[in-house]
C-alpha positions in Angstrom: 11.3 1.8 3.5 8.3 3.4 2.1 4.7 3.4 3.6 1.3 4.5 2.4 -2.3 4.0 2.9 -4.7 2.6 0.0 -8.4 2.8 0.2 -10.5 -0.2 -1.1 -14.2 -0.7 -1.1 -17.5 -1.4 -2.8 -17.5 1.5 -5.2 -16.8 -0.3 -8.4 -14.2 0.5 -10.8 -14.8 0.1 -14.4 -11.8 -0.9 -16.5 -11.0 -2.0 -20.0 -11.5 -5.7 -20.6 -11.1 -8.2 -23.5 -14.2 -9.3 -25.8 -14.8 -10.4 -29.1 -14.8 -7.8 -31.8 -18.1 -5.8 -32.4 -19.6 -6.9 -28.9 -20.0 -4.5 -26.0 -19.2 -6.2 -22.7 -21.5 -5.6 -19.9 -19.4 -4.8 -16.7 -21.0 -4.4 -13.4 -20.6 -1.3 -11.4 -22.1 -0.4 -8.0 -22.4 2.6 -6.1 -22.2 1.6 -2.4 -19.7 3.9 -0.7 -18.1 1.5 2.0 -14.5 1.2 2.5 -11.4 -0.3 4.4 -7.8 0.9 4.4 -4.8 -1.1 3.6 -1.7 0.2 5.3 1.8 -1.2 3.8 5.3 -0.6 4.1 7.9 -2.2 1.9 11.6 -2.7 2.0 12.3 -3.0 -1.6 16.0 -4.0 -1.3 15.0 -6.9 1.0 11.7 -7.7 -1.1 9.7 -7.7 2.2 6.7 -5.6 3.4 4.3 -5.3 6.4 0.7 -4.8 5.7 -2.4 -4.2 8.0 -5.9 -3.9 6.9 -7.7 -1.4 9.3 -11.2 0.2 9.3 -10.0 3.9 9.2 -7.3 6.1 8.0 -6.3 8.3 11.0 -3.7 8.8 13.7 -5.0 5.9 16.0 -4.7 3.4 13.0 -1.2 4.9 11.9 0.0 4.3 15.4 -1.1 0.6 15.2 0.7 0.4 11.9 3.9 1.9 13.0 4.2 -0.4 16.1 3.7 -3.2 13.8 6.4 -2.3 11.3 8.7 -1.6 14.3 8.3 -5.1 15.7 8.7 -6.8 12.3 11.9 -5.0 11.4 13.1 -4.6 15.1 16.7 -5.2 14.1 16.7 -2.3 11.7 16.7 1.4 12.0 14.1 2.3 9.6 14.1 5.7 7.5 10.6 5.5 6.2 9.3 7.6 3.2 5.8 8.8 3.7 3.5 11.4 2.1 2.1 14.4 3.9 -1.3 12.9 5.0 -2.6 14.4 8.1 -2.2 11.2 10.3 1.6 11.2 9.2 2.1 14.6 10.9 -0.1 14.4 13.6 0.7 15.7 17.2 -0.6 12.2 18.5 1.4 10.2 16.3 3.7 7.9 18.4 6.7 7.1 16.3 8.8 4.0 17.6 12.4 4.3 18.6 13.6 2.4 15.6 11.7 4.5 12.9 12.3 8.0 11.5 9.8 9.3 9.0 11.0 11.3 5.8 8.0 13.2 4.3 8.1 13.3 0.3 7.2 16.4 -1.6 3.5 17.3 -1.8 1.4 16.1 -4.8 4.0 13.6 -5.9 2.5 10.2 -5.8 5.0 9.0 -8.6 7.7 9.1 -5.8 5.8 6.7 -3.7 6.6 3.0 -4.4 3.7 1.8 -2.5 1.3 3.4 -4.9 2.6 0.6 -7.3 1.2 -1.9 -4.8 -2.1 -0.3 -4.8 -2.2 -0.3 -8.7 -1.2 -4.0 -8.8 -4.0 -5.0 -6.3 -6.6 -3.0 -8.1 -5.7 -4.4 -11.4 -5.4 -8.0 -10.3 -8.2 -8.4 -7.6 -10.8 -5.6 -7.8 -11.5 -4.3 -11.4 -14.8 -5.0 -12.9 -16.1 -6.9 -9.7 -18.9 -6.4 -7.4 -18.8 -7.4 -3.7 -21.6 -8.1 -1.6 -20.0 -7.1 1.6 -17.2 -5.2 2.9 -15.8 -8.4 4.5 -15.6 -9.8 0.9 -13.4 -6.8 0.0 -11.3 -7.4 3.1 -10.9 -11.1 2.0 -9.8 -10.3 -1.6 -7.4 -7.5 0.0 -5.9 -10.0 2.4 -5.2 -12.5 -0.5 -3.8 -9.9 -2.7 -1.3 -8.6 0.0 -0.4 -12.2 1.0 0.4 -13.0 -2.6 2.6 -9.9 -2.9 4.3 -10.5 0.4 5.1 -14.1 -0.6 6.8 -13.1 -4.0 9.8 -11.0 -2.8 11.0 -10.7 -6.6 7.7 -9.2 -7.7 7.7 -6.9 -4.9 11.3 -5.9 -5.4 10.6 -5.2 -9.1 7.5 -2.8 -8.6 8.8 -1.1 -5.6 12.7 -0.6 -5.6 12.7 3.0 -7.2 16.2 4.5 -7.9 15.8 7.1 -5.0 15.7 4.2 -2.5 18.9 2.7 -3.9 21.5 3.9 -1.3 25.1 2.9 -1.6 27.6 3.5 1.0 31.0 4.5 -0.4 34.3 3.9 1.6 36.0 7.5 1.7 39.8 7.0 2.1 
């Protein structure tokens, strides 16, 4: 599995959009700095994921998330790829019995499949939009995560990186 945390909020992000030639589109942008955090773990081969939307990115929230992943995948021994965020290495981190964390190299987001989830969510649910409240952001984030989780083929296609494809050889 691979797991990561994405930050979503009311700070608008302007992206390219289509409009007729010679017309400048008017795109809304806001400067409110209010955020929530999506924690997601994907099992690309299975086309499954677990996600939680939580108010902070810290050790306490990571503990809640790991507990949820452990329960959702209780029949598996999980080797989970994570980045080197402080809450992934904290002494207060409580790692469930069926999870082993494997940290990836520093400054290498291209190795993290979950980064593609964040890109997909931002592109399809958040660009060029203004939200009146953080609860509207949360609602949109929930909808995007539910849509991704309910489409195993799409989830597999954007997260099944070659380094996660493990094959077992019978040595004789």
